[in-house]
Z-matrix of the N, CA and C atoms (Angstrom, degrees):
N
C 1 1.464
C 2 1.530 1 109.22
N 3 1.305 2 116.25 1 141.17
C 4 1.465 3 122.37 2 -178.95
C 5 1.530 4 109.96 3 -76.14
N 6 1.312 5 116.34 4 143.07
C 7 1.467 6 120.09 5 179.13
C 8 1.523 7 110.35 6 -80.77
N 9 1.317 8 114.72 7 163.79
C 10 1.465 9 120.60 8 177.78
C 11 1.529 10 110.75 9 -58.96
N 12 1.321 11 116.96 10 -45.12
C 13 1.464 12 121.59 11 179.74
C 14 1.518 13 112.51 12 -62.17
N 15 1.329 14 116.58 13 -40.50
C 16 1.468 15 120.26 14 178.47
C 17 1.525 16 110.75 15 -65.76
N 18 1.328 17 116.78 16 -41.93
C 19 1.462 18 120.35 17 179.48
C 20 1.526 19 110.42 18 -65.32
N 21 1.325 20 117.05 19 -42.56
C 22 1.470 21 120.20 20 177.13
C 23 1.526 22 110.25 21 -59.23
N 24 1.328 23 117.06 22 -42.23
C 25 1.462 24 121.06 23 178.99
C 26 1.529 25 111.13 24 -65.50
N 27 1.323 26 117.55 25 -41.82
C 28 1.467 27 121.31 26 178.68
C 29 1.524 28 111.41 27 -62.80
N 30 1.322 29 116.64 28 -39.82
C 31 1.465 30 120.88 29 178.37
C 32 1.528 31 109.87 30 -66.11
N 33 1.328 32 116.85 31 -43.30
C 34 1.472 33 120.57 32 177.58
C 35 1.525 34 110.93 33 -58.07
N 36 1.325 35 117.30 34 -46.74
C 37 1.461 36 121.37 35 -179.95
C 38 1.526 37 111.30 36 -62.82
N 39 1.332 38 116.91 37 -40.00
C 40 1.466 39 120.63 38 179.41
C 41 1.525 40 111.15 39 -65.50
N 42 1.332 41 117.38 40 -36.69
C 43 1.472 42 120.08 41 178.93
C 44 1.521 43 111.33 42 -72.27
N 45 1.317 44 117.87 43 -33.85
C 46 1.469 45 120.73 44 174.75
C 47 1.527 46 108.95 45 -62.13
N 48 1.317 47 116.49 46 -46.48
C 49 1.469 48 121.25 47 179.28
C 50 1.523 49 110.73 48 -61.65
N 51 1.333 50 116.88 49 -44.51
C 52 1.464 51 121.15 50 178.29
C 53 1.524 52 110.78 51 -58.39
N 54 1.324 53 117.20 52 -49.35
C 55 1.464 54 121.21 53 -178.36
C 56 1.530 55 110.96 54 -59.63
N 57 1.326 56 117.00 55 -42.65
C 58 1.470 57 120.22 56 -179.65
C 59 1.522 58 111.23 57 -65.84
N 60 1.319 59 116.54 58 -46.11
C 61 1.466 60 120.54 59 -173.76
C 62 1.523 61 113.39 60 -76.86
N 63 1.321 62 117.67 61 -33.50
C 64 1.463 63 119.99 62 -172.14
C 65 1.520 64 114.50 63 -109.23
N 66 1.325 65 117.34 64 -18.02
C 67 1.459 66 119.27 65 -179.42
C 68 1.525 67 112.35 66 -120.16
N 69 1.325 68 116.94 67 0.14
C 70 1.452 69 119.71 68 171.00
C 71 1.506 70 117.23 69 96.89
N 72 1.308 71 117.44 70 -17.63
C 73 1.464 72 119.98 71 177.22
C 74 1.513 73 109.16 72 -161.19
N 75 1.297 74 115.28 73 155.26
C 76 1.451 75 119.92 74 -179.00
C 77 1.506 76 112.11 75 -95.81
N 78 1.314 77 116.18 76 161.92
C 79 1.461 78 120.81 77 177.03
C 80 1.528 79 110.41 78 -73.35
N 81 1.312 80 115.71 79 161.73
C 82 1.461 81 120.51 80 176.93
C 83 1.522 82 111.32 81 -78.76
N 84 1.330 83 115.73 82 -27.58
C 85 1.466 84 120.46 83 -177.95
C 86 1.524 85 108.70 84 -153.94
N 87 1.341 86 116.01 85 142.98
C 88 1.465 87 121.62 86 177.12
C 89 1.520 88 108.39 87 -136.97
N 90 1.312 89 115.42 88 137.94
C 91 1.466 90 121.40 89 174.93
C 92 1.515 91 107.99 90 -135.87
N 93 1.332 92 116.79 91 130.55
C 94 1.453 93 122.86 92 -179.58
C 95 1.522 94 109.28 93 -114.01
N 96 1.332 95 115.70 94 138.91
C 97 1.462 96 122.50 95 178.39
C 98 1.524 97 108.36 96 -128.12
N 99 1.323 98 116.67 97 126.54
C 100 1.461 99 121.22 98 174.44
C 101 1.522 100 107.26 99 -98.93
N 102 1.327 101 115.15 100 122.98
C 103 1.465 102 122.28 101 -177.23
C 104 1.524 103 108.55 102 -129.46
N 105 1.324 104 116.90 103 92.60
C 106 1.459 105 120.34 104 -179.36
C 107 1.517 106 111.02 105 63.75
N 108 1.341 107 115.59 106 -115.71
C 109 1.468 108 120.44 107 179.90
C 110 1.525 109 111.91 108 -99.27
N 111 1.335 110 116.82 109 19.66
C 112 1.466 111 121.21 110 179.38
C 113 1.521 112 110.65 111 -124.26
N 114 1.326 113 113.62 112 148.84
C 115 1.461 114 120.81 113 172.03
C 116 1.519 115 106.43 114 -121.56
N 117 1.322 116 116.29 115 122.33
C 118 1.466 117 123.12 116 178.02
C 119 1.525 118 107.27 117 -109.12
N 120 1.320 119 115.73 118 125.57
C 121 1.465 120 120.89 119 179.93
C 122 1.523 121 108.04 120 -123.84
N 123 1.324 122 115.23 121 127.86
C 124 1.468 123 121.86 122 179.72
C 125 1.520 124 108.28 123 -115.93
N 126 1.323 125 116.20 124 119.94
C 127 1.458 126 122.34 125 179.86
C 128 1.522 127 108.39 126 -111.62
N 129 1.319 128 116.42 127 128.87
C 130 1.462 129 121.32 128 179.11
C 131 1.518 130 109.95 129 -108.81
N 132 1.331 131 115.65 130 147.20
C 133 1.459 132 121.08 131 175.00
C 134 1.511 133 113.12 132 70.98
N 135 1.316 134 117.20 133 46.51
C 136 1.470 135 120.27 134 -176.33
C 137 1.527 136 113.73 135 -95.43
N 138 1.314 137 117.92 136 -19.29
C 139 1.465 138 119.82 137 -175.11
C 140 1.525 139 111.63 138 -76.62
N 141 1.322 140 115.03 139 138.21
C 142 1.463 141 120.54 140 174.32
C 143 1.527 142 108.70 141 -74.46
N 144 1.326 143 118.55 142 162.94
C 145 1.464 144 119.86 143 175.79
C 146 1.535 145 112.12 144 -56.58
N 147 1.329 146 117.07 145 -38.29
C 148 1.471 147 120.30 146 179.05
C 149 1.530 148 110.48 147 -64.34
N 150 1.334 149 117.37 148 -41.75
C 151 1.468 150 120.56 149 178.27
C 152 1.527 151 110.89 150 -65.76
N 153 1.315 152 117.01 151 -37.00
C 154 1.464 153 120.42 152 177.90
C 155 1.525 154 110.41 153 -62.40
N 156 1.328 155 117.14 154 -40.14
C 157 1.460 156 120.65 155 177.70
C 158 1.526 157 111.21 156 -66.83
N 159 1.330 158 116.52 157 -44.41
C 160 1.468 159 120.49 158 177.32
C 161 1.522 160 111.47 159 -58.65
N 162 1.324 161 116.09 160 -40.15
C 163 1.461 162 121.38 161 -174.30
C 164 1.527 163 113.67 162 -70.81
N 165 1.317 164 117.38 163 -3.67
C 166 1.472 165 119.98 164 177.39
C 167 1.528 166 111.62 165 -72.80
N 168 1.320 167 116.59 166 -20.21
C 169 1.470 168 122.05 167 177.90
C 170 1.523 169 108.84 168 -112.80
N 171 1.320 170 116.96 169 148.32
C 172 1.459 171 120.88 170 -177.81
C 173 1.528 172 112.69 171 -57.30
N 174 1.337 173 116.64 172 -43.23
C 175 1.473 174 119.79 173 179.70
C 176 1.522 175 110.40 174 -61.90
N 177 1.313 176 116.23 175 -37.54
C 178 1.462 177 121.37 176 179.36
C 179 1.515 178 112.21 177 -67.22
N 180 1.341 179 116.26 178 -38.51
C 181 1.469 180 120.28 179 177.18
C 182 1.517 181 109.99 180 -58.68
N 183 1.306 182 116.11 181 -46.03
C 184 1.469 183 121.34 182 -179.60
C 185 1.535 184 109.76 183 -62.15
N 186 1.312 185 116.59 184 -44.19
C 187 1.459 186 121.38 185 -179.43
C 188 1.534 187 111.51 186 -62.27
N 189 1.326 188 116.54 187 -45.93
C 190 1.464 189 120.79 188 179.28
C 191 1.525 190 109.99 189 -59.31
N 192 1.329 191 116.87 190 -46.25
C 193 1.462 192 120.71 191 179.81
C 194 1.524 193 111.12 192 -61.94
N 195 1.336 194 116.84 193 -44.80
C 196 1.463 195 120.29 194 -178.97
C 197 1.523 196 111.53 195 -62.08
N 198 1.312 197 117.34 196 -44.48
C 199 1.461 198 120.95 197 -179.61
C 200 1.525 199 110.37 198 -64.68
N 201 1.318 200 116.97 199 -46.22
C 202 1.470 201 121.23 200 -179.67
C 203 1.531 202 111.08 201 -62.26
N 204 1.317 203 117.21 202 -41.28
C 205 1.471 204 120.36 203 178.35
C 206 1.527 205 110.27 204 -63.98
N 207 1.326 206 117.11 205 -43.53
C 208 1.465 207 120.51 206 -179.70
C 209 1.526 208 111.54 207 -64.51
N 210 1.328 209 117.45 208 -40.36
C 211 1.462 210 120.53 209 177.86
C 212 1.528 211 111.09 210 -60.41
N 213 1.322 212 116.85 211 -40.74
C 214 1.466 213 120.10 212 179.34
C 215 1.520 214 110.50 213 -70.73
N 216 1.316 215 117.31 214 -41.32
C 217 1.469 216 119.43 215 177.70
C 218 1.526 217 110.86 216 -59.51
N 219 1.334 218 117.15 217 -38.96
C 220 1.466 219 120.87 218 178.32
C 221 1.527 220 112.00 219 -66.81
N 222 1.324 221 117.15 220 -23.94
C 223 1.471 222 122.30 221 -178.17
C 224 1.525 223 112.48 222 -108.21
N 225 1.294 224 116.72 223 10.91
C 226 1.472 225 121.47 224 -175.17
C 227 1.532 226 112.67 225 -54.05
N 228 1.340 227 117.47 226 -47.24
C 229 1.466 228 120.13 227 -179.01
C 230 1.523 229 111.40 228 -61.54
N 231 1.319 230 116.90 229 -40.09
C 232 1.459 231 120.97 230 178.50
C 233 1.528 232 110.90 231 -63.45
N 234 1.321 233 117.15 232 -45.16
C 235 1.465 234 120.94 233 178.39
C 236 1.524 235 111.41 234 -61.37
N 237 1.322 236 116.58 235 -43.05
C 238 1.464 237 120.31 236 178.17
C 239 1.524 238 110.76 237 -63.52
N 240 1.336 239 117.14 238 -39.08
C 241 1.471 240 120.92 239 177.30
C 242 1.524 241 111.22 240 -63.70
N 243 1.327 242 116.94 241 -41.35
C 244 1.470 243 121.05 242 178.44
C 245 1.516 244 109.93 243 -58.28
N 246 1.328 245 116.38 244 -49.42
C 247 1.468 246 120.46 245 -178.54
C 248 1.526 247 110.50 246 -65.96
N 249 1.315 248 117.70 247 -42.89
C 250 1.471 249 121.38 248 -179.88
C 251 1.535 250 110.75 249 -61.72
N 252 1.332 251 116.48 250 -43.68
C 253 1.465 252 120.25 251 -179.53
C 254 1.530 253 112.36 252 -65.75
N 255 1.317 254 117.25 253 -35.09
C 256 1.460 255 120.48 254 -179.24
C 257 1.523 256 113.33 255 -80.35
N 258 1.335 257 116.51 256 -31.93
C 259 1.468 258 119.83 257 -173.80
C 260 1.520 259 114.29 258 -104.80
N 261 1.318 260 117.30 259 -23.05
C 262 1.457 261 120.33 260 -173.94
C 263 1.512 262 113.04 261 76.57
N 264 1.319 263 116.67 262 11.79
C 265 1.462 264 122.14 263 -179.43
C 266 1.524 265 110.21 264 -116.79
N 267 1.319 266 116.17 265 151.41
C 268 1.464 267 121.44 266 175.98
C 269 1.518 268 110.04 267 -81.67
N 270 1.321 269 115.38 268 143.40
C 271 1.457 270 121.39 269 177.70
C 272 1.528 271 108.37 270 -87.76
N 273 1.319 272 116.03 271 123.60
C 274 1.466 273 122.23 272 177.96
C 275 1.523 274 110.03 273 -85.28
N 276 1.338 275 116.47 274 -44.02
C 277 1.459 276 119.43 275 179.29
C 278 1.524 277 110.12 276 -151.89
N 279 1.329 278 114.09 277 157.81
C 280 1.459 279 123.02 278 178.65
C 281 1.519 280 107.84 279 -131.87
N 282 1.313 281 115.35 280 128.19
C 283 1.462 282 121.63 281 177.87
C 284 1.522 283 107.55 282 -125.18
N 285 1.322 284 116.46 283 142.94
C 286 1.460 285 119.59 284 178.56
C 287 1.524 286 110.23 285 -151.08
N 288 1.316 287 114.70 286 153.62
C 289 1.456 288 121.10 287 172.42
C 290 1.517 289 107.65 288 -154.18
N 291 1.306 290 115.39 289 156.74
C 292 1.459 291 122.01 290 178.58
C 293 1.522 292 107.97 291 -126.63
N 294 1.320 293 116.05 292 139.40
C 295 1.455 294 121.30 293 175.68
C 296 1.520 295 108.54 294 -98.32
N 297 1.318 296 116.22 295 120.31
C 298 1.462 297 120.31 296 176.87
C 299 1.526 298 111.00 297 -79.63
N 300 1.317 299 116.58 298 -8.75
C 301 1.465 300 120.81 299 178.12
C 302 1.528 301 110.44 300 -86.36
N 303 1.342 302 116.74 301 -47.97
C 304 1.465 303 120.49 302 -176.19
C 305 1.527 304 113.46 303 -98.18
N 306 1.329 305 117.65 304 -13.81
C 307 1.457 306 120.40 305 -177.21
C 308 1.517 307 112.99 306 74.32
N 309 1.318 308 115.88 307 24.41
C 310 1.463 309 121.16 308 178.97
C 311 1.524 310 110.56 309 -104.98
N 312 1.334 311 114.81 310 152.65
C 313 1.459 312 121.97 311 171.90
C 314 1.520 313 106.95 312 -128.06
N 315 1.324 314 115.90 313 144.87
C 316 1.458 315 120.92 314 172.01
C 317 1.519 316 108.78 315 -121.61
N 318 1.313 317 114.35 316 143.56
C 319 1.457 318 122.67 317 170.85
C 320 1.516 319 106.59 318 -120.68
N 321 1.314 320 116.42 319 138.36
C 322 1.456 321 121.19 320 169.94
C 323 1.520 322 106.74 321 -126.48
N 324 1.322 323 115.76 322 120.74
C 325 1.453 324 122.25 323 174.91
C 326 1.522 325 107.63 324 -106.77
N 327 1.315 326 117.06 325 127.90
C 328 1.460 327 121.32 326 172.88
C 329 1.518 328 107.09 327 -101.99
N 330 1.327 329 116.25 328 129.90
C 331 1.445 330 121.95 329 -175.59
C 332 1.524 331 112.36 330 -105.76
N 333 1.316 332 116.17 331 166.71
C 334 1.461 333 120.74 332 -178.64
C 335 1.523 334 113.24 333 -76.39
N 336 1.347 335 117.04 334 -11.11
C 337 1.465 336 120.93 335 -176.55
C 338 1.519 337 108.87 336 -158.86
N 339 1.322 338 117.01 337 151.16
C 340 1.455 339 120.63 338 176.06
C 341 1.521 340 110.45 339 -62.14
N 342 1.326 341 116.04 340 144.78
C 343 1.459 342 120.39 341 179.70
C 344 1.528 343 112.97 342 -82.50
N 345 1.302 344 116.54 343 -40.08
C 346 1.459 345 121.24 344 -178.22
C 347 1.527 346 108.83 345 -131.57
N 348 1.349 347 116.74 346 75.27
C 349 1.463 348 119.05 347 -177.60
C 350 1.536 349 111.01 348 -62.51
N 351 1.310 350 114.70 349 147.10
C 352 1.461 351 120.80 350 -177.82
C 353 1.518 352 111.66 351 -71.17
């Protein structure tokens, strides 16, 4: 059986691959945390130089967020498949947000069952 740490690492690697292949570049750092029936993933350094420039103005921040949200919504099924294939659990919900200030993105996946019950 795979350990919690190994699964967290596998999920991090899969999200790096997803970001590179589907969004054009990978994050500088990724950390995954499994918490009961949730998976929290924090990606650092995701904004492109162009997005960083846009985000200097309020209108640009909104635009960057809207585009990033739409890209994830378009790839939602793929992301859910990645998590399902790695965990063996169904994804109940997916939440995400990106900070135009820090260049970080978070994903929260809620699963149908705890991964490592006590």
